[in-house]
C-alpha positions, 0 to 999 in steps of 0.5 A: 522301775515301773511295772505294768501288767496288762491282763489279757491280750492286745485284742481283749484287755481284762484289766491292768496293774501299775506299780513302782517308781521309775527312778528317772528323777527324784520323787515328785520330779519324775516325769516318767512316773507322772506320765504313767500315772496320768495315763493309767489314772485317766483310763481308770476315770474313763472306765469308771464313768463308762462302766460304774459298777462293772469295773473293780479298782484300787489305788493304794497310797504306795503307788499301786493302781489295780483295775479289772473289768467285770466279765459280763459287759454288754457288747457296747460297753465292752467295745468302749472299754477296749477302746479306752484300755487300748488307748492307755496301752498306746500311751504307756508303750510310747512312754516306755519307748521314749524312756527305755529301761524305766518301765517293765511292760508285759501282758499276762493271761 
């Protein structure tokens, strides 16, 4: 099962972690894993482009993606980061709805 943890709330996302394997299909053929990876990685690329040094992230070989925003963003950067993160959440929730039982999704404070 893929696990998605969103740090913060739906109104203010501070970061996220994604790890695991969906088990929908074999490694390398799993469309759920591919979709989740694409959505999370695209959000991370957008944040990196927008925020540069104000985003801390790691992508580990065993499939963990971890991302955290700096606490001191300008109002414009904070707004833009929230748009990227909220869009990521929409994409992940859509994948979860379409493939129930393969993604565990939760907000954490």
